[in-house]
C-alpha positions in Angstrom: -6.5 -24.1 -30.7 -10.3 -23.5 -30.3 -11.4 -21.5 -33.3 -15.1 -21.6 -32.2 -14.6 -20.1 -29.0 -15.9 -16.6 -28.3 -14.7 -13.7 -25.8 -17.3 -12.2 -24.0 -15.2 -9.3 -22.6 -11.6 -8.9 -22.0 -8.4 -6.5 -22.2 -4.9 -6.7 -22.8 -2.5 -4.7 -21.0 0.8 -3.7 -21.9 3.2 -2.0 -19.5 6.3 0.1 -20.2 7.9 0.9 -17.0 10.7 3.8 -16.6 13.1 4.7 -13.8 13.6 8.2 -13.9 15.0 9.3 -10.4 16.0 8.5 -6.8 12.3 9.8 -5.8 9.3 12.0 -6.6 7.8 14.7 -4.8 4.6 13.3 -4.6 2.9 16.5 -3.2 4.1 18.6 -6.2 2.5 16.2 -8.6 -0.7 16.0 -6.7 -0.8 19.8 -6.8 -0.2 20.0 -10.4 -2.5 17.0 -11.3 -5.3 18.1 -8.9 -8.6 16.8 -10.5 -7.0 14.9 -12.7 -5.0 11.9 -10.8 -6.2 9.6 -8.2 -4.2 7.4 -5.4 -3.8 3.6 -5.8 -5.5 1.3 -3.2 -5.8 -2.3 -4.0 -9.2 -3.5 -4.1 -9.7 -7.4 -3.8 -12.7 -9.7 -4.0 -11.0 -12.0 -2.0 -10.6 -11.8 2.1 -7.7 -9.4 2.2 -6.3 -7.5 5.2 -6.6 -3.7 5.6 -2.6 -3.5 5.1 -2.5 -5.0 1.7 -1.8 -1.4 0.4 1.0 0.6 -0.6 2.8 2.2 2.1 2.9 5.7 -0.3 0.2 5.6 -2.5 1.2 5.9 -6.3 -0.6 8.5 -8.5 -2.6 7.3 -11.5 -3.1 9.8 -14.3 -5.5 8.8 -17.4 -4.1 10.1 -20.5 -7.2 9.3 -22.7 -7.5 7.5 -25.7 -4.8 7.2 -28.2 -3.8 5.2 -31.7 -1.1 2.4 -30.7 0.8 1.1 -33.9 1.0 -2.7 -33.5 2.4 -3.5 -37.0 3.3 -1.3 -40.0 -0.4 -1.3 -41.3 -2.4 -2.1 -38.0 -3.6 0.4 -35.7 -5.6 0.0 -32.4 -7.5 2.4 -30.1 -5.9 2.2 -26.6 -6.8 3.5 -23.2 -3.8 5.1 -21.8 -2.4 5.7 -18.1 0.4 6.8 -16.4 1.2 5.7 -12.7 3.7 7.4 -10.8 5.4 5.7 -7.8 7.6 7.9 -4.8 10.8 6.0 -5.7 11.4 7.8 -9.2 9.5 5.2 -11.2 6.4 5.7 -14.1 4.6 3.0 -15.5 2.8 3.8 -18.7 -0.1 1.2 -19.4 -1.9 0.4 -22.7 -5.1 -1.2 -22.2 -6.3 -2.7 -25.6 -9.5 -4.8 -26.3 -9.5 -8.4 -26.1 -10.1 -9.9 -29.6 -13.7 -11.2 -30.0 -12.2 -14.6 -30.8 -10.1 -17.1 -29.1 -7.9 -18.0 -32.1 -7.2 -14.3 -33.3 -5.9 -13.7 -29.4 -3.5 -16.7 -29.7 -2.4 -15.8 -32.8 -1.7 -12.1 -32.2 -0.3 -12.8 -28.8 3.1 -12.1 -29.8 2.5 -8.7 -31.4 1.9 -7.4 -27.6 5.1 -8.8 -26.2 8.3 -7.1 -26.8 7.1 -4.9 -29.5 9.6 -2.0 -30.6 6.9 0.1 -31.8 4.9 0.1 -28.6 8.2 1.0 -26.7 8.7 4.0 -29.0 5.1 5.0 -28.5 5.7 4.8 -24.6 8.8 6.6 -25.1 7.0 9.5 -26.7 4.2 9.4 -24.2 7.0 9.7 -21.5 8.5 12.7 -23.2 4.9 14.5 -23.3 5.0 13.8 -19.6 8.4 15.0 -18.5 7.5 18.6 -18.8 4.9 17.9 -15.7 7.4 15.2 -13.9 10.3 17.3 -14.1 9.8 19.8 -11.0 8.9 16.8 -9.1 12.0 14.4 -9.8 14.4 14.3 -7.1 18.1 13.5 -8.6 17.1 12.9 -12.3 19.1 10.4 -14.0 20.8 11.4 -17.3 19.5 8.1 -18.9 16.5 5.8 -17.7 16.2 2.4 -17.7 13.0 0.4 -18.6 11.1 -2.9 -18.4 8.0 -4.0 -20.2 5.4 -6.5 -19.4 1.9 -7.7 -21.0 -1.1 -9.2 -19.3 -3.9 -10.8 -21.3 -7.0 -10.7 -18.8 -10.2 -12.4 -20.1 -13.2 -11.5 -17.9 -15.7 -14.5 -19.6 -16.2 -16.9 -22.4 -19.5 -17.4 -24.4 -19.4 -21.1 -24.0 -21.1 -22.0 -20.6 -18.8 -25.0 -20.3 -15.8 -22.7 -20.1 -16.4 -21.2 -16.4 -14.1 -23.1 -14.0 -10.4 -23.0 -14.2 -10.4 -26.8 -14.5 -12.1 -26.5 -17.7 -10.0 -23.5 -19.1 -7.1 -25.3 -18.3 -8.2 -28.7 -19.9 -9.3 -27.1 -22.9 -7.2 -24.1 -23.7 -4.0 -24.9 -21.5 -1.7 -25.4 -24.5 -3.1 -22.4 -26.1 -2.4 -20.1 -22.7 1.2 -21.5 -22.4 2.0 -20.3 -26.2 0.0 -17.0 -25.5 2.2 -15.9 -22.4 5.6 -17.0 -24.1 4.4 -15.2 -27.4 4.8 -18.3 -29.5 2.8 -19.0 -32.5 3.8 -22.7 -33.1 3.0 -25.5 -30.6 5.1 -25.7 -27.6 6.4 -29.2 -26.4 4.7 -30.7 -23.9 7.4 -30.6 -21.4 7.5 -26.5 -21.9 4.0 -26.3 -21.6 3.6 -28.2 -18.6 6.7 -26.1 -16.8 4.5 -23.0 -17.9 1.2 -24.2 -16.4 3.1 -25.1 -13.3 3.0 -21.4 -12.6 -0.8 -21.1 -12.7 -2.7 -19.8 -9.1 -6.3 -20.5 -8.4 -8.3 -19.0 -5.5 -12.0 -19.6 -6.5 -13.2 -22.1 -9.0 -13.7 -19.5 -11.3 -10.6 -17.8 -11.7 -7.1 -18.5 -13.0 -3.6 -16.9 -13.1 -0.9 -18.2 -15.3 2.5 -16.4 -14.6 5.3 -16.3 -17.0 8.6 -14.0 -16.9 7.4 -11.4 -19.7 3.6 -11.9 -19.8 0.6 -13.3 -17.9 -3.0 -14.8 -18.5 -5.7 -14.0 -16.2 -9.2 -15.1 -16.1 -11.4 -13.6 -13.6 -15.3 -12.6 -14.3 -15.4 -10.2 -11.4 -12.6 -7.9 -12.9 -10.5 -7.6 -9.7 -7.5 -5.8 -10.1 -4.9 -6.9 -7.3 -3.3 -9.5 -9.2 -2.5 -6.9 -12.1 -1.1 -4.4 -9.5 0.9 -7.2 -8.0 2.4 -8.0 -11.3 3.1 -4.7 -12.2 4.6 -3.7 -8.9 6.9 -7.1 -9.2 8.6 -5.7 -12.4 9.0 -2.1 -11.1 10.8 -3.8 -8.4 12.8 -6.0 -11.0 13.8 -2.2 -12.8 14.7 -0.5 -9.4 16.9 -3.7 -8.8 18.5 -3.7 -12.1 19.1 0.4 -11.7 20.8 0.1 -8.2 23.0 -3.0 -9.8 24.2 -0.5 -12.5 24.6 2.1 -10.1 26.8 0.2 -8.0 29.0 -1.5 -11.0 29.5 2.3 -12.3 30.3 3.7 -8.7 32.3 0.7 -8.0 34.4 0.7 -10.9 35.0 4.6 -10.8 36.4 4.2 -7.2 38.7 1.2 -7.9 40.3 3.6 -10.4 40.7 6.2 -8.2 42.1 3.9 -5.6 44.5 2.6 -8.1 45.6 5.9 -9.7 46.5 7.5 -6.7 50.2 8.8 -6.5 52.4 7.2 -3.7 54.0 10.1 -2.1 55.0 11.7 1.3 52.5 13.9 1.0 50.1 11.1 1.9 51.8 10.9 5.6 50.2 14.5 6.1 46.9 13.7 4.3 45.2 10.8 3.4 44.8 10.7 -0.3 41.6 8.6 0.1 39.5 11.1 2.0 37.4 11.8 -1.2 36.8 8.3 -2.1 35.9 7.4 1.4 32.9 10.4 1.4 32.1 8.9 -2.0 31.5 5.4 -0.5 29.7 6.4 2.6 27.1 8.6 0.2 26.9 5.6 -2.1 26.2 3.0 0.8 23.5 5.4 2.7 22.0 6.3 -0.9 21.6 2.9 -1.9 20.6 1.3 1.2 17.9 3.9 1.5 16.6 3.3 -1.9 16.4 -0.5 -1.4 14.4 -0.1 1.8 12.1 2.3 0.6 11.0 -0.3 -2.2 11.0 -3.2 -0.1 8.6 -1.3 2.2 6.4 0.0 -0.7 3.9 -2.7 -0.7 2.1 -4.5 2.2 1.2 -8.0 1.5 2.1 -9.8 4.2 -0.8 -12.0 5.3 -2.8 -12.1 2.3 -2.0 -15.6 0.7 -3.5 -15.0 -2.7 -1.6 -11.9 -3.5 1.5 -13.4 -1.6 1.3 -16.4 -3.8 1.2 -14.4 -7.0 4.2 -12.5 -5.7 6.1 -15.6 -5.1 5.4 -16.8 -8.5 6.5 -13.6 -10.3 9.4 -13.1 -8.2 10.8 -16.4 -8.7 10.3 -16.0 -12.6 12.1 -12.6 -12.5 14.6 -13.8 -10.3 14.3 -10.8 -7.9 15.9 -12.9 -5.0 19.1 -13.3 -7.3 19.0 -9.6 -8.3 18.6 -8.6 -4.6 21.5 -11.1 -3.6 23.8 -9.3 -6.5 22.7 -5.9 -5.2 23.6 -7.1 -1.7 26.8 -8.5 -2.8 28.2 -5.4 -4.1 26.8 -3.2 -1.3 29.0 -5.7 0.9 32.0 -5.0 -1.6 31.6 -1.3 -1.3 31.5 -1.5 2.7 34.8 -3.7 2.7 36.3 -0.9 0.6 35.0 1.7 3.0 36.5 -0.2 6.0 39.8 -0.8 4.7 40.3 3.0 3.3 38.9 4.2 6.5 41.4 2.0 8.7 44.1 2.9 6.6 43.3 6.7 7.0 43.1 6.1 10.9 46.5 4.5 10.7 48.0 7.5 8.8 46.4 9.7 11.4 47.9 7.3 14.4 51.3 7.5 12.4 51.2 11.2 12.1 50.1 11.6 15.9 53.2 9.4 16.9 55.7 11.5 14.9 54.3 14.6 16.1 54.7 13.5 19.9 58.3 12.3 19.0 59.2 15.5 17.7 57.7 17.4 20.2 59.6 15.3 22.7 62.8 15.7 20.7 62.1 19.5 20.9 61.7 19.6 24.4 65.1 17.7 25.0 66.9 19.8 22.7 65.5 23.3 24.7 66.7 21.6 27.9 70.0 20.7 26.7 70.5 24.2 25.0 71.1 26.2 28.5 73.7 23.3 29.7 75.5 23.6 26.7 75.9 27.7 26.9 79.3 28.6 28.6 78.6 30.8 31.9 
């Protein structure tokens, strides 16, 4: 720890992200928040193609300055803003001043990570927003899931030697590793190195160290694209968790329906699986549409810097594993659908065959009756 090191400027961003509905009617919100909200575009000081943008731009609503309780006896002033995504997610960001001295920042880092007091305050702010959000929510959920993430962002140090990413890593690497893990004790060398292996640099004077629940950014220009990428990756994680839970709940319900169906002769006339087949078809269409929508939300193809950050955070958040889980459960739903649909078609074929046999039998009887009547 470097106790003499001072910070010229910086901020701490604490995100609480909520999944509220299948989607949001963005035009309703735009009209409701006219003059108060702005659409989000990624701004980069690095060479970025024009398609490094959101497919449908989120809406950003400044919520002004709020008092935030970190501990029972410690309050800080924070700038708060809410960002609404079209696929039913709201991200609440608390922006707090970075401590003036480095050692205080390192010691206090754990207060900004997974803090129940911040979580409670975020839930209260969400409640305040719900009156405005409710008319725009499409298929709102009875219960919402959430994710949180913290970013420690330094614009500069007062020490003229602390300008390059190499110098910062050499002098402060151990502190940064502990900071993003929220640990006050010194980490083992192997653990420290595993964290710093997830560093990304573009210019000599910038640095991003990514961890699964928080990140450290050093950028004198104050760029925002890395912040937006980290936030969006957590939005994506939340959506995948939500789809996974939806599939779990629906598949469990469908398994129960199939097992508890009565085995009677009535099933020959009408398939007892018809409601279940309809439910499966709706589930498959809904989840496929939702996953396609979030996959197409942010275009980062071709921007190597943002793509590198996204790959790092996606790996740490295990987004590919979550996607595989969702895909696996979608495949299970498709197999159940195919099985029940085939069974329903087989029932219809059986009914058709029985009907044809009965018609032939009736025709034979009608032909034989006149012959059996004495003249």
